[in-house]
C-alpha positions as CSV (number, residue, x, y, z in Angstrom):
1,M,0.0,0.0,0.0
2,E,1.3,3.4,-0.9
3,Y,1.6,6.1,1.8
4,V,-1.0,8.8,1.7
5,D,-1.3,12.1,3.6
6,P,-4.1,13.5,5.8
7,I,-5.7,16.8,4.7
8,R,-4.4,19.2,7.3
9,K,-6.0,22.5,6.1
10,I,-9.7,23.1,7.0
11,E,-10.1,25.3,3.9
12,Q,-9.1,22.4,1.7
13,I,-11.5,20.1,3.5
14,N,-14.3,22.6,2.9
15,Q,-13.4,23.0,-0.8
16,I,-13.6,19.2,-1.3
17,K,-16.9,19.1,0.6
18,Q,-18.4,21.8,-1.6
19,L,-17.1,20.2,-4.8
20,L,-18.5,16.7,-3.9
21,K,-21.8,18.1,-2.6
22,E,-22.4,19.8,-6.0
23,R,-21.5,16.6,-7.8
24,S,-23.1,13.8,-5.8
25,S,-24.8,13.4,-2.4
26,R,-23.3,9.8,-2.2
27,D,-19.7,11.1,-2.8
28,Y,-20.2,14.0,-0.4
29,L,-21.5,11.6,2.3
30,L,-18.5,9.3,1.8
31,F,-16.1,12.1,2.4
32,V,-17.9,13.6,5.3
33,I,-18.5,10.4,7.2
34,G,-15.0,9.2,6.5
35,I,-13.3,12.3,7.9
36,N,-15.6,12.5,10.9
37,T,-15.6,8.9,12.0
38,G,-12.2,7.4,11.1
39,L,-13.7,4.2,9.8
40,R,-11.9,2.1,7.3
41,I,-13.0,2.4,3.7
42,N,-14.3,-1.2,3.6
43,Q,-16.4,-0.5,6.7
44,L,-17.8,2.7,5.1
45,L,-18.7,1.1,1.8
46,H,-20.9,-1.5,3.4
47,L,-22.9,0.8,5.6
48,T,-26.7,0.5,5.0
49,R,-29.7,2.7,5.8
50,K,-30.4,0.4,8.7
51,D,-27.0,1.1,10.2
52,V,-27.7,4.9,10.3
53,L,-31.5,5.0,10.9
54,A,-33.5,3.9,13.9
55,Q,-37.3,4.4,13.5
56,D,-36.8,6.9,10.6
57,R,-34.4,9.0,12.8
58,I,-30.6,9.2,12.3
59,R,-28.8,7.4,15.1
60,D,-26.4,9.3,17.4
61,F,-24.0,6.4,17.4
62,L,-23.1,4.0,14.6
63,I,-22.6,0.3,15.6
64,V,-20.1,-1.4,13.3
65,P,-19.8,-5.1,14.0
66,S,-16.1,-5.3,13.1
67,I,-15.0,-2.8,15.8
68,D,-15.5,-2.8,19.6
69,E,-17.0,0.6,20.1
70,A,-19.9,2.8,19.0
71,I,-18.9,5.6,16.6
72,Y,-20.4,9.0,17.3
73,L,-22.2,10.7,14.4
74,N,-21.8,14.4,14.8
75,T,-24.0,17.1,13.3
76,N,-22.1,17.4,10.0
77,V,-22.4,13.6,9.5
78,K,-26.1,13.7,10.3
79,R,-26.8,16.5,7.9
80,A,-24.8,14.7,5.1
81,I,-26.8,11.5,5.8
82,E,-30.1,13.5,5.6
83,Y,-29.0,15.2,2.4
84,H,-28.0,11.9,0.8
85,L,-31.2,10.0,1.8
86,A,-33.3,12.9,0.4
87,E,-31.3,12.9,-2.9
88,M,-31.3,9.1,-3.4
89,K,-33.3,8.2,-6.4
90,R,-33.4,4.5,-5.5
91,T,-34.1,3.1,-2.1
92,D,-30.9,0.9,-2.0
93,D,-30.0,-0.5,1.3
94,Y,-26.4,0.5,0.8
95,L,-25.5,4.2,1.4
96,F,-22.7,4.1,-1.1
97,A,-24.4,2.1,-3.8
98,S,-23.3,1.9,-7.4
99,V,-25.8,3.6,-9.8
100,K,-25.5,0.6,-12.1
101,T,-25.7,-2.3,-9.7
102,G,-27.2,-1.1,-6.4
103,K,-24.3,-2.9,-4.6
104,P,-21.6,-0.9,-2.7
105,I,-19.1,1.0,-4.9
106,S,-15.7,-0.6,-5.1
107,R,-12.7,0.6,-3.1
108,Q,-11.1,1.6,-6.4
109,Q,-14.1,3.8,-7.2
110,A,-13.9,5.3,-3.7
111,Y,-10.2,6.0,-4.4
112,R,-11.1,7.8,-7.7
113,I,-13.7,9.9,-6.0
114,I,-11.4,11.1,-3.2
115,S,-8.2,11.5,-5.2
116,Q,-9.9,13.3,-8.1
117,A,-11.7,15.7,-5.8
118,A,-8.4,16.5,-4.0
119,Q,-6.7,17.0,-7.3
120,Q,-9.4,19.3,-8.6
121,V,-9.1,21.6,-5.6
122,G,-5.3,21.6,-5.8
123,I,-4.3,19.6,-2.8
124,P,-0.6,18.5,-3.2
125,G,0.7,15.2,-2.0
126,K,-0.6,11.7,-2.1
127,I,-4.3,11.4,-1.4
128,G,-6.3,8.2,-1.3
129,T,-9.1,6.4,0.7
130,H,-6.9,6.2,3.8
131,T,-6.6,10.0,3.7
132,L,-10.1,10.1,5.2
133,R,-9.1,8.1,8.2
134,K,-5.8,9.9,8.6
135,T,-7.6,13.3,8.3
136,F,-9.9,12.2,11.1
137,G,-7.0,11.2,13.3
138,Y,-5.0,14.3,12.6
139,H,-7.8,16.8,13.4
140,A,-9.0,14.8,16.4
141,Y,-5.5,14.9,17.8
142,R,-5.1,18.7,17.0
143,R,-8.4,19.3,18.9
144,G,-7.2,17.6,22.1
145,I,-8.2,13.9,21.7
146,A,-5.6,11.8,23.5
147,I,-3.2,10.0,21.3
148,S,-3.9,6.9,23.4
149,F,-7.6,7.0,22.3
150,L,-6.6,7.3,18.6
151,Q,-4.0,4.5,19.1
152,K,-6.7,2.2,20.4
153,R,-9.2,3.3,17.7
154,F,-6.6,2.6,14.9
155,K,-5.4,-0.6,16.7
156,H,-1.8,0.5,16.7
157,K,0.8,-0.9,19.0
158,T,2.6,2.3,19.9
159,R,1.9,6.0,20.2
160,T,4.7,6.7,17.7
161,T,3.0,4.6,15.1
162,T,-0.2,6.5,15.5
163,L,1.5,9.9,15.4
164,D,3.3,8.9,12.2
165,Y,0.1,7.4,10.8
166,I,-1.9,10.6,11.3
167,G,0.9,12.7,9.9
168,V,1.9,14.7,13.0
169,T,5.4,16.0,12.5
170,S,7.8,18.1,14.5
171,E,6.3,21.1,12.6
172,D,3.0,20.5,14.4
173,N,4.4,21.7,17.8
174,R,1.6,24.1,18.5
175,P,-0.6,23.1,21.5
176,P,-3.7,21.1,20.6
177,E,-7.1,22.9,20.3
178,I,-9.2,21.6,23.2
179,D,-12.6,22.7,22.0
180,V,-15.4,21.4,24.2
181,D,-17.9,23.6,22.4
182,L,-20.6,23.5,25.0
């Protein structure tokens, strides 16, 4: 697997969100849920309506059988889910369904969506599907989430591995932003 970078600049994240939202609610949701949950691409691609809805209401927490914890769905994710469900022309079970088959899009298609969007907004560096997960980790860490929590979430053996994985460098020496936002 080739090394990819997180997206460090909020402005670039917002540019990609805007581009994808104009293009496709599915692609927009893929990006938003990826950077806000830190789930692996194979976990994301197999999400269904049932995973995110409870009695026609968007869940607060996502239960993914392959991981040991519930994943919080923040306001941005909930809005993106609502937007996508309203825009869906078919009532496929899969959130990230192929237009042709109704089955989940491939990892390769997800890669094309993410890398082309990054390229279109002028983001340098290597960008791929793992960029979503790394972007989540990078920004969670910058906002004060303990590296030990991220290490556990990513199932890494050491803190150093996690710091390297999320792209924290010696240039990132500023203190983290602890934003409780009450």
